[in-house]
N, C-alpha and C positions, 0 to 999 in steps of 0.2 A: 684453351684460352677463351674460345667463344662460349663454352659451357660456364666458365667462371663469370663472364660478363652477363650471361643470361640470368644466373642466380643473383648477381648484384642488382640487375634490373628488377627482377621479381621482388627482391627484398626492399628496394626503394618504393615500389608501388605499395607494398604492404605497409611500410612506415608512414607514407603520406595518407593512407586510407584510415589510419588509426587516429583517434582524437586524444588519447592518453589522459582522459578525464578532464580535459579543458572545458568541455561542455558542462556547465553547471546545471544542477537539478532545477534551478529556478527558471531557466530558459527552455526546459524540456516541454514536450507536448503533453496533452491531457493524460494519456495512459502512463507515461513515466512519472508524472507528478502524483497520480494516484498510487502507483507502486512505491514511490518515495515515502508517501504518508504512511502507508501500511507497514513498510519496513521500519520506519522510525517509531511507529506505535508499538511494535513488538520489541524494540530495543530501549524502551524507557526504563531508567533505573532510579530516578528520583523525581520528586515533585517539580523541581526547578526545570526539568526537561519539557514542561508544558508549553513554554514559549516556542519551542521547535515545532510542535504540532500545530500551534495557532498560525504559524507562517504558511501552512497549506490550506487554511480554511477562510471562508468568507460567508457573510449572510447568517442564516439561522444556525448553521453548524458551528460557526465560530462563536456566536452568542451563547449557544448551549454549553460549549466547552469552557468559555471564560466565566460563565455563571456558576460553575461547579466550585465547591469548597475544596481545599487542599485534601481533606479526608476522602471526598468522593473521587477526586482524580487519582489519589494513591490507591484506592480500592480497585478502580477500573483499569489502571495501567501498570502500577508498580507491583502491587500485591496479587495480580491476577493469575500468575503462574501459567501463562499461555506459551506454547511453543509453536512457532510458525511452521507449517508444512507445505502449503501450496497456494498460489494465486493463479487463477485461470480467468482470463478476459474472455467473456462469452460473446459480447456484442458491443459495437461502438456505433452510435448514431449521431450524426451532426444535426442538431436541432436548428441552429443558425450559425453564423460566422463566429459568434462568441460564446455559444453554448453547445456542449457535447454531453450526451448521455452514455454512460458506460455500465453495462451489466457484467458482473463478475462473481466468481465463486471464491470464497476464502476458506481454506481448511487449516485448522490448528488443533493441537492437543490441549485440552483443558485439564490441568493437573490439580485443580481445586478439589475435585472429588477423588476419592481413593482409587476409583476404577480407572482414571485417566481417560476420559471420554474424548473421542474424535468428533469435532464439531465442523460441519460444513455449512456455511452461510452463503446464500445467494442474495446479492444486493444490487441496487441501482444507484449509481452516483451521478449527480449532475455537476458537471465541471463548467465553470464560467471564466472567461478570459477577461482580465482587468489589467490595463496597462501593459499588455503583452505577456502577462503571466497567467497561467491556469491555476484556478483555485477550486476546491471542493465547496460547492454552495448548498448541496442537499444530498442526503443519503437515506434510502429507504430499504428496509428489509423485505425481501420477497418470500424467502423460505429458509428454514433452518433445520438441519438434520443432525441428530446427536446419536453417535454409535458408542455404546459402552463396551469396552473391550473385555472386561472380566465379570460382567454382570450375570448372575444366576437367574434363571427363570424357571418357573414350575409350569408343567403342562396343564 
């Protein structure tokens, strides 16, 4: 009897600790917002999905994306043939109460080339809090490494 009550108690604690997806991405912290943007960028299927990406951006990054033609956007996101592999947050620095700098590594397979290259990009993203919501305001590339899987080389 007590064992059953104990299991019920543990179950209730577990249920109350879960948020069941009620916490929306828009209210998330800077890391989760960055992860949301990257996830969405790899799941773009049509040019009309551009608006979903713009919701994560502000400042120069939003200006750059909105200034692209539909063909440029399609080439970069729809036709890119990228397969997400990994996102690793390396460093998070609070610059001020409303600005956070996140250094991260993004790894994906680029299938545009016949070899299927593995690309690892190290980037720094500046996140800015506007109206209680974190936005990507600037992104800079630090380093990019490309590993060709089936590339032949001569000595």
